[in-house]
C-alpha positions in Angstrom: -35.3 9.3 -5.8 -31.9 10.0 -5.9 -30.4 11.3 -2.3 -28.5 14.9 -3.2 -26.3 18.1 -1.1 -26.2 21.6 -0.6 -24.4 22.9 1.5 -20.7 20.4 1.2 -19.1 22.1 -1.4 -18.5 26.5 -1.5 -20.1 29.0 -3.2 -16.8 30.0 -6.0 -16.8 26.9 -8.0 -12.9 27.6 -8.6 -12.2 26.6 -5.8 -13.7 22.8 -5.2 -11.2 20.6 -4.9 -11.0 16.1 -4.8 -11.4 16.4 -1.3 -15.4 18.0 -1.2 -16.3 15.3 -4.1 -14.9 12.4 -1.6 -16.4 13.8 1.7 -19.3 13.5 -0.2 -19.0 11.0 -1.1 -18.4 9.1 2.4 -22.2 10.3 2.8 -23.4 8.2 -0.4 -24.4 11.3 -1.9 -24.9 10.8 -5.5 -25.7 14.5 -6.4 -25.3 17.9 -4.9 -25.4 21.9 -5.4 -24.1 25.0 -4.6 -24.7 28.5 -5.0 -22.6 30.8 -7.5 -21.9 34.6 -6.6 -23.7 36.4 -9.1 -21.5 38.8 -9.2 -19.0 35.7 -10.8 -20.6 35.1 -13.7 -19.4 37.4 -16.4 -16.2 37.0 -14.8 -15.2 33.4 -15.0 -14.1 32.2 -17.6 -15.4 28.5 -19.9 -12.1 26.9 -19.4 -12.4 27.1 -15.5 -16.0 25.8 -15.7 -15.1 22.7 -17.7 -12.5 22.2 -14.9 -15.6 22.4 -13.1 -17.8 19.7 -14.9 -14.9 17.6 -15.3 -14.8 17.2 -11.1 -18.1 16.4 -11.0 -17.7 13.4 -13.7 -14.8 12.1 -12.9 -16.1 11.8 -9.1 -19.6 10.3 -10.2 -21.8 12.9 -8.5 -24.9 14.7 -9.9 -24.9 18.9 -10.2 -28.2 18.7 -9.3 -29.1 22.0 -8.6 -27.0 25.0 -9.9 -27.2 28.6 -8.6 -26.8 32.4 -8.5 -26.8 34.5 -6.0 -28.6 38.2 -6.7 -30.2 40.6 -4.6 -32.5 41.9 -7.1 -36.5 41.9 -7.4 -37.9 39.9 -10.3 -40.7 42.6 -9.9 -39.1 45.8 -9.2 -41.2 48.5 -10.5 -37.8 49.8 -12.5 -37.3 48.3 -15.9 -33.7 48.8 -15.1 -33.4 46.5 -12.4 -35.1 43.4 -14.1 -33.6 44.0 -17.1 -29.8 43.9 -15.7 -31.2 40.9 -13.5 -33.0 39.0 -16.7 -28.9 39.7 -17.9 -27.0 38.5 -15.2 -29.9 35.3 -15.2 -29.3 33.9 -18.5 -25.6 34.1 -17.9 -26.4 31.6 -15.4 -28.5 29.7 -17.5 -25.0 29.5 -19.6 -22.9 28.4 -17.3 -25.7 25.5 -15.9 -26.2 24.2 -19.3 -22.1 24.1 -19.7 -22.0 22.7 -16.5 -24.4 19.8 -17.7 -26.8 20.7 -13.8 -30.2 18.8 -13.6 -32.2 22.5 -12.0 -31.3 26.0 -12.6 -32.8 27.7 -9.1 -34.0 31.1 -9.3 -35.5 33.4 -6.8 -38.4 36.3 -7.2 -37.1 38.3 -4.9 -38.6 40.9 -2.8 -39.8 44.2 -2.8 -37.9 45.2 1.3 -34.6 45.7 0.5 -33.3 44.1 3.7 -32.7 41.1 1.6 -34.6 38.5 -0.9 -36.1 36.4 1.7 -37.8 39.5 3.7 -40.8 40.2 3.8 -43.2 42.9 2.2 -46.3 44.2 1.9 -46.1 45.8 -1.6 -44.6 42.1 -2.6 -48.8 41.7 -3.5 -49.7 44.6 -4.6 -51.6 45.0 -8.1 -49.4 44.2 -10.5 -46.2 42.5 -9.1 -47.2 39.4 -10.1 -47.2 41.0 -13.5 -44.1 42.0 -13.8 -42.5 38.5 -12.2 -44.2 37.2 -15.4 -43.0 39.6 -17.9 -39.6 39.0 -16.2 -39.9 35.4 -17.0 -40.9 35.5 -20.0 -37.6 37.1 -21.0 -36.0 34.8 -20.1 -37.3 32.2 -21.0 -36.3 31.4 -24.5 -32.6 31.4 -23.4 -33.1 29.0 -21.4 -35.5 27.3 -23.5 -32.7 27.9 -26.1 -30.0 26.4 -24.2 -31.8 23.3 -22.7 -31.6 24.1 -19.1 -34.6 23.5 -16.6 -35.1 26.8 -14.4 -36.9 25.8 -11.5 -38.4 29.1 -8.6 -37.6 29.2 -5.2 -41.2 29.8 -3.4 -41.9 30.5 0.0 -44.9 32.1 2.6 -43.1 35.1 2.7 -42.9 35.4 -0.6 -44.4 36.7 -3.2 -45.4 33.1 -4.1 -46.6 32.0 -0.6 -49.3 30.1 -1.9 -49.3 26.8 -3.7 -52.1 28.7 -5.7 -49.8 31.2 -7.2 -46.8 28.8 -7.9 -48.6 27.0 -9.8 -50.2 29.9 -11.1 -46.9 31.8 -12.3 -46.3 28.1 -14.4 -49.4 28.5 -16.3 -49.1 31.7 -17.2 -45.5 31.8 -18.2 -46.2 28.6 -19.7 -42.8 27.0 -20.8 -42.3 23.9 -20.8 -38.1 24.7 -19.0 -39.8 26.5 -16.5 -41.1 24.6 -13.1 -40.7 24.6 -8.9 -38.8 23.9 -6.7 -40.4 21.2 -4.5 -40.3 23.1 -0.8 -43.2 22.2 1.5 -41.6 23.6 4.4 -41.6 26.7 2.9 -45.3 27.1 2.7 -46.3 25.6 6.6 -47.8 29.5 8.0 -49.0 28.0 10.5 -49.3 25.9 14.4 -52.9 24.0 12.8 -50.9 23.2 9.5 -47.9 21.7 11.3 -49.5 20.0 13.3 -51.7 18.3 10.9 -48.5 18.2 8.4 -50.1 15.0 6.2 -53.1 17.0 5.3 -51.5 19.7 4.2 -48.5 18.5 3.0 -51.5 16.1 0.4 -52.8 20.4 -0.5 -49.3 21.2 -1.6 -48.6 17.6 -3.7 -51.9 17.8 -4.5 -51.4 22.0 -6.5 -48.0 21.6 -7.4 -46.5 18.6 -7.5 -46.8 17.4 -11.0 -43.7 21.1 -11.2 -41.3 20.4 -8.7 -39.1 17.9 -10.4 -36.4 18.3 -7.2 -36.8 18.5 -3.6 -35.5 20.7 -0.7 -35.3 17.7 2.2 -35.8 20.3 5.6 -38.1 20.2 8.7 -40.1 21.8 10.9 -40.4 22.7 14.8 -42.5 25.0 16.4 -40.6 27.3 19.0 -41.2 29.3 22.8 -43.4 32.4 22.2 -46.4 34.3 22.4 -46.3 34.9 18.7 -45.7 32.4 15.9 -42.7 31.2 15.2 -41.2 28.2 12.8 -37.9 27.1 12.4 -36.6 24.6 10.0 -34.9 21.3 11.8 -32.5 18.1 11.3 -34.6 15.9 9.4 -36.5 13.5 10.8 -36.0 15.7 14.1 -39.2 18.5 13.7 -42.8 17.8 13.5 -43.4 17.3 9.6 -44.6 13.7 7.8 -42.0 12.4 6.1 -42.5 9.8 5.2 -45.2 10.9 3.3 -43.5 14.3 1.8 -41.3 11.4 0.5 -43.5 9.1 -1.4 -45.6 12.1 -2.5 -42.2 13.3 -4.8 -41.4 9.6 -5.2 -44.7 9.3 -7.3 -44.7 12.8 -9.1 -40.7 12.5 -9.5 -39.4 8.4 -8.9 -35.4 9.9 -10.8 -36.0 13.4 -9.1 -32.7 14.1 -6.9 -33.9 15.6 -3.3 -31.9 17.6 -1.7 -30.9 17.9 2.2 -29.8 21.8 2.8 -29.2 25.0 5.4 -27.8 22.3 7.5 -24.2 22.4 9.6 -21.4 20.3 7.3 -22.0 19.2 11.8 -25.5 17.6 10.7 -25.5 16.6 7.5 -24.2 12.3 8.6 -27.9 13.0 11.0 -29.8 14.2 8.2 -28.9 11.4 6.0 -29.2 8.4 8.1 -32.4 9.5 9.5 -33.7 10.0 5.4 -32.5 6.9 4.6 -34.2 5.6 7.4 -37.6 6.9 6.8 -37.4 6.2 2.8 -36.8 2.7 3.9 -39.8 3.1 5.9 -42.1 4.6 3.3 -40.7 2.0 1.0 -38.7 4.2 -1.4 -35.4 2.7 -2.8 -32.9 5.7 -3.0 -31.0 5.1 -6.1 
């Protein structure tokens, strides 16, 4: 497998400098990703995108994951909101194609006005998944034209709350250019799952492992409290059986990228060191 980072590049590709890539190289990452502000997709020019592409190429860094930010819910009851989101996503796909991005990260959104990753009971209402499938079917022809692989982010608090629901979405949309992000931590809901993470990882990968060409590397830890609190933590410091996770992912995608994410700059070196150590213990080469 390959090792990359999300979190060492700013969002706006026009603000990338050589120092960003020097810092990435110091930690021996061969790939990186970033989240481009969705409100800028119609503003950024082809020449500006080309400058960014040249920076990646001249530093031998792969754009392992490109993403745009947006607050739209892809299964909003209002057709106009879904249509605007589709147009924005298609424009983002054009930027991803010009950059040569390996994957294009999407999010399903939420009917909770507080944000894309806020829970809401209507996310699981009758017809919600049908609308999400409909939106994605309107997008995949452009993905296929451009040769872009879009990967949908998933989470237990979202409409894509189980590995089975994630797989069903991909099968219903039925496009080789539409896949999932393999983000196992996002699917842990209980202490029982966390404390027997090897078993639950087996289930996650059995159901959706072949559909997730990029892996988000995180760890999970329970926090004190009178209800269940599960939080992300530095890889190698929590409860997740990362040896098992890396073996599963490497078996399915030996050339795929595992991306460390959601960490401050001060925590990234520790995470990278831990993952390289764990990969070595699991006999997984990082190329």
